[in-house]
C-alpha positions in Angstrom: -26.9 -9.6 7.9 -24.7 -10.4 10.8 -21.3 -8.8 11.6 -18.3 -11.0 11.4 -14.5 -11.3 11.4 -13.2 -13.9 8.8 -9.6 -14.8 9.3 -7.5 -16.5 6.7 -3.9 -17.8 6.1 -1.9 -18.2 2.9 -0.4 -21.5 3.9 2.4 -21.6 1.5 3.4 -18.0 2.2 3.1 -17.5 5.9 0.9 -14.5 5.4 -2.2 -14.1 7.5 -5.2 -11.8 7.1 -8.8 -11.0 8.0 -11.8 -9.4 6.6 -14.1 -7.6 9.0 -17.6 -6.8 7.9 -19.9 -4.9 10.3 -23.5 -4.7 9.1 -26.2 -4.9 11.8 -23.7 -4.0 14.5 -22.6 -0.8 12.7 -26.2 0.2 11.8 -27.3 -0.1 15.5 -24.3 2.0 16.5 -25.5 4.9 14.3 -29.1 4.7 15.3 -30.5 8.2 16.4 -27.1 9.8 16.1 -27.6 11.8 12.9 -23.9 11.6 12.0 -22.8 13.5 8.9 -21.5 11.2 6.1 -17.9 12.2 6.6 -18.1 11.6 10.4 -19.9 8.3 9.9 -17.4 7.0 7.4 -14.4 7.6 9.7 -16.2 6.2 12.7 -17.2 3.1 10.7 -13.7 2.5 9.5 -12.5 2.8 13.1 -15.2 0.4 14.2 -14.0 -2.3 11.7 -10.4 -1.9 12.7 -11.3 -2.1 16.5 -13.1 -5.3 15.9 -10.1 -6.7 14.1 -7.7 -5.9 16.9 -10.1 -7.0 19.7 -10.6 -10.3 17.9 -7.0 -11.1 18.8 -7.6 -10.9 22.6 -6.7 -14.2 24.1 -8.2 -13.5 27.6 -11.0 -11.6 29.1 -10.4 -7.9 28.6 -11.7 -4.6 27.1 -9.9 -2.8 24.3 -10.6 1.0 23.8 -9.3 2.9 20.8 -9.5 6.7 20.7 -8.6 9.2 18.0 -8.5 12.6 19.6 -7.5 15.9 18.2 -8.4 19.5 17.5 -9.9 19.2 14.1 -13.6 19.4 13.0 -13.9 15.8 14.3 -12.6 16.0 17.9 -13.1 12.4 19.0 -13.6 8.9 17.5 -13.9 6.2 20.3 -14.5 2.5 20.0 -14.7 0.0 22.8 -14.8 -3.8 22.3 -14.3 -6.8 24.6 -12.9 -10.3 23.9 -16.5 -11.5 23.2 -16.6 -9.0 20.4 -19.3 -6.9 22.0 -18.7 -3.4 20.9 -19.9 0.2 21.1 -18.6 3.6 20.0 -19.3 7.2 19.2 -18.0 10.3 17.5 -17.9 13.9 18.6 -17.6 16.6 16.0 -18.5 20.1 14.9 -22.2 20.7 13.9 -21.0 20.9 10.2 -18.1 18.8 8.9 -17.2 19.2 5.3 -15.2 16.6 3.4 -11.4 17.2 3.8 -8.2 15.2 4.1 -8.4 12.8 7.1 -5.4 14.4 9.0 -7.1 17.8 8.7 -10.5 16.4 9.9 -8.9 14.8 13.0 -6.4 17.6 13.8 -3.6 15.1 13.4 -0.9 17.8 12.9 -2.1 19.9 15.9 -1.3 17.3 18.6 -3.8 14.7 17.6 -3.2 11.3 19.1 -4.2 7.7 18.8 -4.8 6.2 22.3 -5.0 2.5 22.9 -6.2 1.2 26.3 -6.4 -2.5 27.3 -8.3 -3.2 30.5 -7.6 -6.7 31.9 -9.3 -8.1 35.0 -5.9 -9.4 36.2 -4.2 -5.9 36.0 -4.4 -3.2 38.6 -4.9 -0.5 36.0 -5.4 -0.4 32.2 -2.4 -0.6 29.9 -2.3 2.6 27.8 -0.2 3.7 24.9 -0.3 7.0 23.0 1.1 7.4 19.5 0.8 10.3 16.9 -1.6 9.8 14.1 0.6 9.0 11.1 -1.1 8.4 7.8 -3.5 10.0 5.3 -6.5 7.7 6.1 -7.9 5.7 9.1 -6.5 2.6 7.5 -3.0 4.1 7.2 -3.1 5.5 10.8 -3.9 2.0 12.2 -1.5 0.3 9.7 1.3 2.4 11.1 0.2 1.6 14.7 0.0 -2.1 14.1 3.5 -2.2 12.5 4.9 -0.3 15.5 3.1 -2.5 18.1 3.5 -5.9 16.4 6.8 -5.4 14.6 5.5 -7.1 11.5 4.8 -5.5 8.1 1.0 -5.0 7.8 -1.5 -3.7 5.2 -4.9 -2.4 6.0 -7.7 -1.2 3.7 -11.0 0.2 5.2 -14.2 1.8 4.1 -17.7 2.5 5.4 -21.1 3.8 4.4 -24.4 4.0 6.3 -25.0 0.3 5.8 -21.6 -1.4 6.4 -18.1 -0.9 7.7 -15.4 -3.1 6.3 -11.7 -3.7 6.5 -9.2 -6.0 4.9 -6.1 -6.8 6.9 -2.9 -8.6 5.8 0.2 -9.3 7.9 3.6 -10.8 7.0 4.6 -13.4 9.5 8.2 -14.1 10.6 8.8 -17.0 8.2 7.3 -15.5 5.1 10.6 -14.8 3.3 11.8 -18.3 3.9 8.7 -19.6 2.0 8.8 -17.0 -0.8 11.0 -13.9 -1.0 8.5 -12.1 -3.2 5.3 -13.4 -1.6 4.6 -10.4 0.6 5.2 -8.0 -2.3 2.8 -9.9 -4.6 0.1 -10.2 -2.0 0.4 -6.6 -1.0 0.2 -5.4 -4.6 -2.9 -7.5 -5.3 -4.6 -6.3 -2.1 -3.9 -2.7 -3.1 -6.1 -3.1 -6.2 -9.2 -3.5 -4.0 -11.9 -0.9 -4.6 -14.2 0.5 -1.8 -17.2 -0.8 -3.7 -15.8 -4.4 -3.6 -15.1 -4.2 0.1 -18.7 -3.0 0.7 -20.5 -5.3 -1.7 -18.7 -8.7 -1.8 -18.8 -11.4 0.8 -15.4 -12.5 2.2 -15.0 -15.6 0.0 -15.9 -13.8 -3.2 -13.6 -10.9 -2.4 -10.6 -13.2 -1.6 -11.2 -15.2 -4.8 -11.3 -12.0 -6.9 -8.2 -10.4 -5.4 -5.9 -13.5 -4.9 -7.2 -16.0 -7.4 -3.8 -17.1 -8.8 -2.2 -17.2 -5.4 -5.0 -19.3 -4.0 -4.7 -21.7 -7.0 -0.9 -22.0 -6.6 -0.6 -22.0 -2.8 -3.9 -22.6 -1.2 -5.8 -20.6 1.4 -7.0 -21.6 4.8 -10.2 -19.8 5.9 -11.2 -20.1 9.5 -14.6 -20.0 11.1 -16.1 -16.6 11.3 -16.3 -14.8 14.6 -19.5 -12.8 15.3 -19.4 -9.2 16.3 -22.4 -7.6 18.1 -23.4 -4.1 19.2 -23.6 -4.1 23.0 -24.7 -1.1 25.0 -27.1 -2.3 27.7 -28.9 0.0 30.1 -27.1 0.0 33.5 -29.2 2.2 35.9 -27.7 0.6 38.9 -24.2 1.7 37.9 -25.4 5.3 37.5 -27.2 5.0 40.9 -23.8 4.1 42.4 -22.3 7.2 40.9 -25.0 9.3 42.6 -24.4 7.6 45.9 -20.7 8.3 45.6 -21.5 12.0 45.4 -23.0 11.9 48.9 -26.5 12.9 49.9 -25.7 16.6 50.5 -24.2 17.1 47.0 -27.0 15.1 45.3 -29.6 17.3 47.1 -27.7 20.5 46.0 -28.0 19.4 42.3 -31.7 18.6 42.8 -32.3 22.0 44.3 -30.6 23.7 41.2 -32.0 21.5 38.4 -35.1 19.7 39.8 -33.6 16.4 38.8 -30.2 14.6 38.3 -29.5 14.0 34.7 -26.6 11.7 33.7 -25.7 11.6 30.0 -24.1 8.3 28.7 -22.6 9.6 25.5 -21.2 6.3 24.2 -24.5 4.5 24.5 -26.6 7.6 23.5 -28.8 7.4 26.6 -30.0 9.7 29.3 -30.5 8.6 33.0 -32.9 10.8 34.9 -33.4 10.7 38.7 -36.1 12.6 40.4 -36.0 13.9 44.0 -38.1 10.8 45.0 -35.6 8.5 43.1 -32.7 10.1 44.9 -34.4 10.0 48.3 -35.1 6.3 47.7 -31.4 5.6 46.7 -30.1 7.0 50.0 -32.8 5.4 52.1 -31.9 2.0 50.6 -28.2 2.8 51.2 -28.9 3.6 54.9 -31.0 0.5 55.3 -28.3 -1.6 53.8 -25.8 -0.2 56.4 -28.1 -1.0 59.2 -28.2 -4.7 58.2 
């Protein structure tokens, strides 16, 4: 199955929403990671929400979301560009037992949600830091979205080893002019959603089950799905540039100590190894380039 964002609009209510479903993308992100179920669930929920927010980028850019704290799960990080190419990882203790989400993330010990938006037109990334407020990943990001977009929002998320899913709703500025109780009704109906329904039902079936009477009465506009992909290509040349930037003397010192230069790319779960011969060739090529 592919991974998609399906946006929709309750025409007669001025309430918009989206369902994000990550299948193959999420499974590839977990490959060879051996995440414990508790860690994988929180990372999957973060992945679904990241795709949702990145899907609103109107220009080339890269969105990075980090949940960082001093709990058993120290870091959840997701990275996604405007083409919905994403990657991510978690860092945690060797054993993470089920516990309330704020406790797992160390939310009450200085834990923070960091959002970074890197645009080619900007000199440096725009960054914002906010406390983690909420009892779940969905509540943490719901609070963040309400603060950043100044519109009431609802978010429901879940994940297992096969899929990561979220349902998003947002009240638009004219909603009360259309129907004073519309937002309340839609929110209450959405709150009846069960994790199993999110994981097992396709977007059209889920919307029909949750909002059948509202759709019958008001209509629902469903937009074309956007495809989300896992994207973590090997980039040995970029790592070679890092080694060149160290300088020949420092590179040779590392080689003398370790016999090779090993660069670990955590987010893509990949090691780059450079032997003494590789490093010698790097600097020889670099010198040759300067001569030309």
